N, C-alpha and C positions, 0 to 999 in steps of 0.2 A: 600640445594635444589639441587637435581640431574639435570643432563643435560636434561633428558626427561621432567621433570616438568617445568624447566625453559623455554624450547622450547614451551610447551603448553601455558604457561602464556604469552609469547611473541606473539604467534599466536592469542590468545584470545584478547590481547590488540590491535593488528593490525586489527582484525575483528571488534572490537568495534569502532575503529577509522574510518574504511571504512563505517560502518553502520551509524555513526553520520554524515559523509559527504553526504551520499545518502539521509538521512532524511532531510537534509537542503534544498534539491531540491524537496522534495515531496510536492505536492499540491493535496489535496483530491478533487475528483470530487463532484460537488454539488449533494445532494440527492434530487431526485424528489419525492415528496409525492403524494398520490393519488389525493389530491385536486388540485395540480398544473399540473397534467397530462392532456395534451390536446389530445383527441383522434384523431387518423389518420382517413382519409376519409374512408378507407376500414373497420375500426371498426364500423362506423355508418352503413355501408351497411350490415355487418354481424349481427348486432343487430336487424335489421328490419325483 
């Protein structure tokens, strides 16, 4: 394995480690479905 390839492998391993750390703190936002959507007051006015 030459130096350039070894450096690429080390960079990829470090990037994967950082990604795994970041993923540990990720919490997806709840998805609002159309049935759960509560219209705002202006939406009622525009519908009339």
